[in-house]
C-alpha positions in Angstrom: 20.1 10.2 -14.1 18.5 9.2 -17.4 18.8 5.6 -16.2 16.1 6.2 -13.6 13.4 4.3 -15.6 15.4 1.2 -15.5 14.9 0.8 -11.7 11.3 -0.3 -12.3 11.9 -1.8 -15.9 14.0 -4.6 -14.7 11.5 -6.1 -12.2 8.7 -5.3 -14.6 10.4 -7.5 -17.3 11.0 -10.1 -14.6 7.3 -10.2 -13.8 6.3 -10.5 -17.5 8.7 -13.4 -18.1 7.9 -15.3 -15.0 4.2 -14.8 -15.4 4.2 -16.3 -19.0 6.5 -19.1 -18.1 3.3 -20.8 -16.6 5.6 -22.4 -14.0 7.4 -24.6 -16.5 10.9 -23.2 -15.9 13.3 -24.7 -13.5 13.7 -23.3 -10.0 17.3 -22.1 -10.8 16.1 -20.1 -13.9 13.1 -18.7 -12.1 15.4 -17.6 -9.2 17.9 -16.1 -11.7 15.2 -14.0 -13.3 13.3 -13.1 -10.1 16.4 -12.2 -7.9 18.5 -10.9 -10.9 15.9 -8.4 -12.0 15.7 -6.9 -8.6 19.5 -7.0 -8.2 19.9 -5.0 -11.5 17.3 -2.6 -10.2 19.4 -2.3 -7.0 22.6 -1.8 -8.9 21.0 1.0 -11.0 19.8 2.6 -7.7 23.4 2.5 -6.4 24.6 4.2 -9.5 21.9 6.9 -9.3 22.8 7.5 -5.5 26.5 8.0 -6.6 25.5 10.3 -9.4 23.1 12.3 -7.0 25.9 12.8 -4.6 28.8 13.5 -7.0 26.8 15.5 -9.5 23.6 16.6 -8.0 20.7 17.7 -10.4 19.9 21.4 -10.4 17.8 22.3 -7.5 18.3 18.8 -6.1 15.4 17.4 -8.3 15.4 15.3 -11.4 12.3 14.6 -13.5 11.9 12.1 -16.3 8.8 12.2 -18.4 8.0 8.7 -19.8 4.7 9.4 -21.6 1.5 11.1 -21.4 -1.1 9.2 -19.5 -4.4 11.0 -20.5 -5.8 14.3 -21.4 -9.4 15.0 -20.3 -10.8 18.6 -20.1 -7.5 20.1 -18.9 -6.6 17.2 -16.7 -3.4 15.7 -18.3 -1.4 13.6 -15.8 1.7 11.8 -17.3 3.9 9.0 -16.2 6.6 11.2 -14.9 9.4 10.0 -12.5 10.4 12.6 -9.8 13.7 12.0 -8.0 14.7 14.1 -5.0 16.4 13.2 -1.7 13.1 11.7 -0.2 12.3 9.4 -3.3 16.1 8.5 -3.5 16.0 7.3 0.0 13.0 5.2 -0.5 14.4 3.9 -3.8 17.5 2.7 -2.0 15.4 1.0 0.7 12.9 -0.6 -1.7 15.6 -2.0 -4.1 18.4 -2.7 -1.7 16.6 -4.4 1.1 14.2 -5.9 -1.5 17.1 -7.6 -3.3 18.4 -9.1 0.0 14.9 -10.4 0.7 14.6 -11.9 -2.8 18.0 -13.5 -2.5 17.0 -15.1 0.8 13.6 -16.2 -0.7 15.5 -18.1 -3.4 16.7 -20.4 -0.6 13.6 -20.3 1.6 11.1 -21.2 -1.2 13.1 -24.1 -2.6 10.8 -27.1 -3.3 7.6 -25.1 -2.8 4.8 -25.4 -5.4 4.6 -22.1 -7.3 8.2 -21.1 -7.1 8.1 -19.1 -10.3 4.7 -17.7 -9.4 6.2 -16.5 -6.1 8.9 -14.4 -7.8 6.5 -13.1 -10.5 4.3 -11.7 -7.6 7.3 -10.2 -5.7 8.8 -8.6 -8.9 5.3 -6.9 -9.5 5.3 -5.9 -5.9 8.7 -4.1 -6.2 7.6 -2.4 -9.5 4.4 -1.1 -7.9 6.3 0.2 -4.9 8.7 2.0 -7.2 5.8 3.6 -9.1 4.5 4.8 -5.8 7.7 6.4 -4.6 8.8 7.9 -8.0 5.5 9.2 -9.2 5.4 13.0 -9.6 1.7 13.2 -9.2 -0.9 11.7 -6.9 -2.6 9.7 -9.7 0.6 7.9 -10.6 1.3 7.4 -6.9 -2.2 5.9 -6.5 -1.6 3.5 -9.4 1.4 2.2 -7.6 -0.6 2.2 -4.3 -3.3 0.0 -5.8 -0.6 -2.3 -7.3 1.0 -2.9 -3.9 -2.4 -3.7 -2.5 -3.1 -6.3 -5.3 0.3 -7.9 -4.8 -0.2 -8.1 -1.0 -3.4 -10.0 -1.6 -1.7 -12.4 -4.0 1.3 -13.0 -1.7 -0.5 -13.2 1.6 -2.8 -15.8 0.0 0.1 -17.6 -1.7 -0.7 -20.9 -0.1 -4.3 -20.6 -1.3 -5.2 -24.2 -0.8 -5.5 -23.4 2.9 -8.9 -21.5 3.4 -7.5 -19.5 6.4 -4.7 -18.1 4.1 -7.3 -17.0 1.7 -9.4 -15.3 4.3 -6.2 -13.5 5.6 -5.5 -12.3 2.1 -9.1 -11.2 1.6 -9.1 -9.4 4.9 -5.9 -7.4 4.0 -7.4 -6.6 0.7 -10.7 -5.4 2.1 -9.3 -3.4 5.0 -6.7 -1.6 2.9 -9.3 -0.9 0.3 -11.3 1.0 2.9 -8.3 3.2 3.4 -7.8 3.4 -0.4 -11.4 4.8 -0.8 -10.7 7.5 1.8 -7.5 8.4 -0.1 -9.4 8.5 -3.5 -11.9 10.9 -1.9 -9.0 13.0 -0.7 -7.7 13.2 -4.3 -11.1 14.2 -5.7 -11.3 17.1 -3.1 -7.7 18.2 -4.0 -8.4 18.3 -7.7 -11.7 19.9 -7.3 -10.3 22.8 -5.3 -6.7 23.1 -6.7 -7.2 21.8 -10.2 -4.2 19.6 -10.2 -2.8 16.4 -8.7 0.9 17.1 -9.4 2.5 16.9 -6.0 4.9 19.9 -6.4 2.1 22.0 -7.8 -0.1 21.2 -4.9 2.6 22.2 -2.4 2.7 25.7 -4.1 -1.0 26.2 -4.9 -2.4 25.1 -1.5 -1.0 28.0 0.6 -1.9 30.4 -2.2 -5.5 29.4 -2.8 -6.5 28.0 0.7 -6.0 29.4 4.1 -4.7 27.4 7.0 -7.5 25.3 8.5 -9.7 25.6 5.4 -12.7 23.1 5.7 -12.0 21.4 2.4 -8.3 21.0 2.9 -9.0 19.8 6.4 -11.3 17.0 4.9 -8.7 16.3 2.1 -5.9 15.7 4.5 -8.1 13.7 6.8 -8.9 11.4 3.8 -5.2 11.1 2.9 -4.6 10.1 6.5 -7.3 7.5 6.2 -5.5 6.0 3.2 -2.2 6.1 5.1 -3.4 4.3 8.3 -5.0 1.6 6.1 -1.8 0.8 4.1 0.5 1.3 7.1 -1.7 -0.7 9.6 -2.3 2.1 12.1 -5.5 2.5 14.2 -8.3 1.9 13.3 -7.3 0.0 10.2 -4.5 -2.2 11.7 -6.3 -5.4 12.0 -5.0 -7.0 8.8 -1.3 -6.9 9.5 -1.0 -9.8 12.0 -3.1 -12.1 9.8 -0.9 -11.3 6.9 1.6 -13.6 8.4 -0.2 -16.4 6.5 2.0 -15.7 3.6 5.6 -17.1 3.1 8.1 -15.5 5.6 10.0 -13.5 2.9 6.6 -11.9 2.0 6.3 -10.9 5.6 9.8 -9.3 5.3 8.9 -7.5 2.1 5.6 -6.1 3.4 6.9 -5.2 6.9 10.3 -3.9 6.1 10.8 -2.5 2.6 7.5 -1.8 0.9 3.9 -1.8 1.8 3.6 -0.6 5.4 6.0 2.3 4.8 3.8 3.7 2.1 1.6 5.6 4.4 4.5 7.3 6.0 6.0 8.2 2.6 2.6 9.6 1.5 2.3 11.9 4.6 6.0 13.0 4.3 5.6 13.7 0.6 2.4 15.9 1.1 3.8 17.5 4.1 2.8 21.0 2.8 -0.8 20.0 2.9 -0.6 18.8 6.5 1.2 21.9 7.7 -1.9 23.8 6.6 -4.1 21.5 8.7 -2.4 21.4 12.2 -5.3 19.5 13.7 -4.9 16.7 11.3 -1.1 16.7 11.8 -1.7 16.4 15.5 -4.1 13.5 14.9 -1.3 11.8 12.9 0.9 11.9 16.0 -1.9 10.7 18.3 -2.7 7.8 16.0 0.9 6.7 16.0 1.3 7.0 19.8 -1.8 5.0 20.6 -0.9 2.3 18.0 2.6 1.9 19.2 1.5 1.3 22.8 -1.4 -1.0 22.0 0.7 -3.0 19.6 3.4 -3.4 22.2 1.0 -5.0 24.7 -0.4 -7.3 22.0 3.2 -8.5 21.1 3.8 -9.2 24.7 1.5 -12.3 24.9 1.8 -13.7 21.4 3.2 -17.2 20.9 3.8 -17.2 17.1 7.2 -15.9 16.3 6.0 -14.1 13.2 3.0 -12.5 14.8 5.2 -11.0 17.5 7.3 -9.4 14.8 4.1 -8.3 13.0 2.9 -6.4 16.1 6.4 -4.9 16.6 6.1 -3.5 13.0 2.8 -2.0 13.8 4.5 -0.4 16.9 7.5 0.9 14.9 5.3 2.4 12.1 3.5 4.1 15.1 6.8 5.7 16.0 7.1 7.0 12.5 3.5 8.5 12.6 4.3 10.0 15.9 7.4 11.6 14.3 5.4 13.0 11.4 2.7 14.3 13.9 5.3 16.4 15.7 7.0 17.7 12.6 10.0 15.5 12.8 9.9 14.7 9.1 13.6 13.7 8.8 13.5 11.6 11.9 10.5 9.6 10.5 12.3 8.8 7.3 15.5 8.1 9.1 13.6 5.5 11.4 11.9 4.1 8.2 15.3 3.4 6.8 16.9 1.8 9.9 13.7 -0.1 10.7 13.8 -1.6 7.2 17.3 -3.0 8.0 16.5 -4.6 11.3 13.0 -5.7 10.6 14.1 -7.4 7.4 16.9 -9.1 9.4 14.4 -10.3 12.1 11.8 -11.6 9.6 14.5 -13.4 7.5 16.0 -14.9 10.7 12.6 -16.1 11.8 12.2 -17.8 8.4 15.5 -19.5 8.9 14.3 -20.6 12.4 11.0 -21.9 11.0 12.6 -23.9 8.3 15.2 -25.3 10.8 12.4 -26.3 13.2 10.3 -28.1 10.4 7.9 -25.1 10.0 7.2 -24.8 13.7 6.3 -21.2 14.6 5.3 -21.4 18.3 8.2 -20.1 20.3 7.2 -22.2 23.3 7.8 -25.3 21.2 11.4 -24.3 20.4 14.0 -23.5 23.0 17.7 -24.1 23.2 18.3 -23.0 19.6 21.3 -20.7 20.2 23.8 -23.5 19.8 22.1 -25.1 16.8 21.4 -22.0 14.9 24.3 -19.6 15.6 23.6 -17.3 12.6 20.0 -17.0 13.3 20.7 -16.4 16.9 23.2 -13.7 16.0 20.6 -12.2 13.7 18.1 -12.1 16.4 20.5 -10.6 19.0 21.6 -7.8 16.7 18.1 -7.2 15.1 16.4 -7.5 18.5 18.9 -5.0 20.1 18.2 -2.6 17.2 14.4 -3.0 17.6 14.8 -2.3 21.3 17.1 0.6 20.5 20.0 -0.5 22.6 22.2 2.5 23.1 25.1 3.5 20.8 25.7 0.2 19.2 22.5 -0.2 17.2 20.9 1.7 14.3 17.5 1.7 16.0 18.8 3.8 18.9 19.8 6.7 16.8 16.6 7.0 14.8 14.2 6.2 17.7 16.0 8.6 19.9 15.8 11.3 17.4 12.0 10.9 17.4 11.7 11.0 21.1 13.9 14.2 21.2 11.8 15.8 18.5 8.6 15.1 20.5 10.1 16.6 23.5 11.6 19.7 21.7 8.2 20.4 20.0 6.4 20.3 23.4 4.5 17.1 22.9 5.1 15.6 26.3 2.2 13.3 26.1 3.5 11.7 22.9 7.0 11.5 24.4 5.7 9.6 27.3 3.8 7.2 24.9 7.1 6.8 23.0 9.1 5.9 26.3 6.4 3.4 27.3 6.6 1.8 23.8 10.4 1.7 24.1 10.1 -0.3 27.4 7.5 -2.6 26.0 9.6 -3.1 22.8 12.6 -4.3 24.8 10.4 -6.5 27.0 8.6 -8.5 24.2 11.6 -8.6 21.9 13.9 -10.2 24.4 11.0 -12.4 25.6 11.0 -13.9 22.1 14.8 -14.3 22.1 15.0 -15.9 25.6 12.1 -18.3 25.0 13.0 -19.4 21.6 16.8 -19.6 21.8 17.5 -20.3 25.5 16.2 -22.9 28.0 15.5 -26.6 27.3 15.5 -27.6 23.6 12.0 -28.9 22.6 12.5 -29.7 18.9 15.4 -30.8 16.5 16.7 -28.0 14.5 19.0 -28.0 11.4 20.9 -25.0 10.3 20.5 -23.7 6.8 23.4 -23.5 4.3 24.3 -21.7 1.1 25.3 -18.1 0.2 21.5 -17.1 -0.5 20.9 -18.0 3.2 23.8 -16.4 5.0 24.7 -13.5 2.8 21.4 -11.4 3.2 21.5 -12.1 7.0 25.1 -11.0 7.2 24.6 -7.7 5.3 21.6 -6.9 7.3 23.4 -7.7 10.6 25.9 -5.0 9.7 23.3 -2.4 8.6 21.5 -3.0 11.8 24.3 -1.8 13.9 25.5 1.8 14.2 27.0 1.4 10.8 23.5 1.5 9.3 22.9 4.7 11.2 25.9 6.4 9.5 23.8 6.3 6.3 22.3 9.8 6.2 19.1 10.3 4.0 19.7 13.3 1.7 16.6 15.2 3.0 17.9 18.7 3.3 15.7 21.2 1.4 13.2 18.4 0.7 11.3 18.3 4.0 11.0 21.3 6.5 13.4 21.5 9.3 12.3 20.2 12.5 12.4 21.5 16.1 15.2 19.6 17.7 18.4 20.0 15.6 20.1 21.7 18.6 19.9 19.7 21.8 22.8 20.0 24.2 22.4 18.7 27.8 18.7 18.1 27.6 19.1 15.9 24.6 21.9 13.9 26.2 19.7 13.4 29.3 16.8 12.1 27.2 19.1 9.8 25.3 20.4 8.4 28.7 16.9 8.0 30.0 15.6 6.2 26.9 18.8 4.0 26.8 18.3 3.1 30.5 14.6 2.2 29.7 15.6 -0.1 26.9 18.2 -1.8 29.2 15.6 -2.1 32.0 13.2 -3.8 29.6 15.9 -6.3 28.6 16.8 -7.0 32.2 13.1 -7.6 33.2 12.7 -9.9 30.3 15.7 -11.9 31.5 14.3 -12.1 35.0 10.9 -13.1 33.8 11.6 -15.4 30.9 15.0 -17.1 31.6 14.8 -20.1 33.7 11.7 -21.9 34.9 9.4 -18.7 34.4 7.4 -19.7 37.6 6.4 -16.0 38.4 5.2 -15.3 34.9 3.2 -18.6 34.8 1.6 -17.9 38.1 0.5 -14.4 36.9 -0.7 -15.8 33.6 -2.8 -18.4 35.4 -4.4 -16.0 37.8 -7.9 -14.6 37.1 -6.7 -11.1 36.0 -3.8 -12.6 34.2 -6.0 -14.8 32.1 -8.3 -11.9 31.3 -5.5 -9.5 30.2 -3.7 -12.3 28.3 -6.8 -13.2 26.3 -7.5 -9.6 25.7 -4.0 -8.6 24.6 -3.7 -11.9 22.6 -6.8 -10.9 20.6 -5.0 -7.6 20.0 -7.5 -5.6 22.3 -10.5 -7.2 20.6 -10.7 -5.0 17.5 -11.4 -8.0 15.3 -14.3 -9.1 17.6 -15.6 -5.5 17.7 -15.5 -5.0 13.9 -17.2 -8.4 13.4 -20.1 -7.3 15.6 -20.4 -3.7 14.2 -19.7 -4.3 10.6 -19.5 -8.1 9.5 -22.5 -9.5 11.2 -24.9 -6.7 10.3 -23.8 -7.0 6.7 -24.4 -10.7 6.7 -27.8 -10.2 8.3 -28.6 -7.6 5.6 -27.5 -10.1 2.8 -29.8 -12.7 4.3 -32.8 -10.3 4.6 -32.3 -9.2 1.1 -31.8 -12.6 -0.3 -35.5 -12.6 -1.2 -36.1 -8.9 -1.5 -39.2 -7.4 -3.2 -37.2 -6.1 -6.2 -35.8 -9.5 -6.9 -39.2 -11.0 -6.4 -41.0 -8.5 -8.7 -38.4 -9.1 -11.4 -38.8 -12.8 -11.1 -42.5 -12.4 -11.4 -42.3 -11.8 -15.2 -40.6 -15.1 -16.2 -42.9 -16.9 -13.8 -46.0 -15.4 -15.6 -44.5 -16.4 -19.0 -43.8 -19.9 -17.8 -47.5 -20.1 -16.4 -48.9 -18.9 -19.8 -46.7 -21.4 -21.6 -47.9 -24.1 -19.4 -51.6 -23.1 -19.9 -51.3 -22.9 -23.6 -49.3 -26.2 -23.9 -52.3 -28.0 -22.3 -54.6 -26.9 -25.1 -52.4 -28.9 -27.6 -54.3 -32.2 -27.2 -54.3 -33.4 -30.8 -58.2 -33.7 -30.6 -59.9 -32.3 -33.8 -63.2 -31.8 -32.0 -61.4 -29.7 -29.3 -59.7 -27.6 -31.9 -63.1 -27.0 -33.8 -64.8 -26.1 -30.5 -61.9 -23.8 -29.6 -62.1 -22.0 -33.0 -65.9 -21.6 -32.7 -65.6 -20.4 -29.1 -63.0 -17.8 -30.1 -65.1 -16.6 -33.0 -68.2 -16.3 -30.7 -66.0 -14.2 -28.1 -64.7 -11.9 -30.9 -68.3 -11.3 -32.2 -69.5 -10.6 -28.6 -66.6 -8.1 -28.1 -67.5 -6.3 -31.3 -71.1 -6.0 -30.4 -70.2 -4.7 -26.9 -67.8 -2.2 -28.3 -70.2 -0.9 -31.0 
């Protein structure tokens, strides 16, 4: 276990080497360092998982103190790594899936400007995420949290010569910073009332010093939720995620599958003891997730960009995780986080293969007939899409999503259950809409399949993990998170599984009817008055961007224009203007005329004498 520090040391060294290479190294050397560093981290993680299972640490927890961070008036946080079942699960997801994404990126990014710069950013991204999941205190976690936000800005705006990409990066940075400010306020409140930011100490002290429903704790957990919804793109801070598709496709896979958007889920699960003391906020977590998953499903249904469809599906699936957290299904939320990392990474990487094969075309309506030309990408979409739609028994997504739905039912949250079932139907519908339009029908573009081990190996591994085989991996969460309601199920659970499975199949069948063939009925509905209105509304993701622009952006710009010549600026500017005026007047007296100078001296003397007489 003492090798734990190596998990982040390898990618940290990779970042340093690539950053100081200044882009002068060859692509092969940059890929070797960028991919190899994460690969070594993944191998170290695999060894730690083996050790954790064969020779578990005492109490199921291992801590490794690296060094003291600071010591200020009794506040002495350290850089300490904390490994238990939850952080071990996250460690495996981040390094394992992260390595596959890096390997694929070494193929995808070939020939791009900034090849080594790309891997320096992604290595730092992995390092920051490992700080986040391994930190034993909330300040260390927040350090990694901010590092992930910085890297997302750099990677989303990787193609910075395009102004729209820069705007998308700035939008992601600002929106997530709003959540980060909320989270920082939550940390201030926790430290003020409990005197520590060590996570395990908080779990012990909170029920001792604060009663359930305490006002200060209520506000603290609400602020933590604000941070979580910002980073995990849940309502009302979800607007950045779809625009984040401006970055390279491997970045989308990294942000959406293995790292950034799962951070909010991890935060709430890690601080579950605080949320259990504030049941109203915990209920709000579930409601936020349920509303987000339904709204994102409708938005995905009308998108035309292959990556934006997957982006809204990520928003929806994170909504399922929030729903699970809200009903106390902690283990189900983390289980779905893991399986989602498998099939969503697969879908994003496969979309990257399609985009490259189609000469960087991303509009699914300009593709068509790709299943013969791109058999591996097609198989990836079939398996990944089936897992996303939770096709019964054969996919990883079925087992994790069904566990969430059952826990919602067992805990008595029928409203959230119905939202989850609606989301399941919508997921099947928009997922197979994408597959049928892009891969079936008439071919509209030339496509050339990719080659090489760095192309097919990550897709092949993720295909296997997205099936029921991935669901056999059981996160070691016993004793780390509280037991949920629905461990026993019986006939009721089987009935719900059957119902959700039939709903998923019905969504696929409806997608086949609507989007295979000529699509005359869909076209007629889309061209009708109500159809155009709903399509435009959903295409704009329910108009949140427009609303925020009117409420926040435009008033802010108006204030900046009004304050462009504000009184304070004017009064401060008055001083140099007076000095310049005095200088101008005095300069005019320098005429070089002797008579003028003599008259000036005489006049000055007369004025001084007059003043003396008056004063006396």
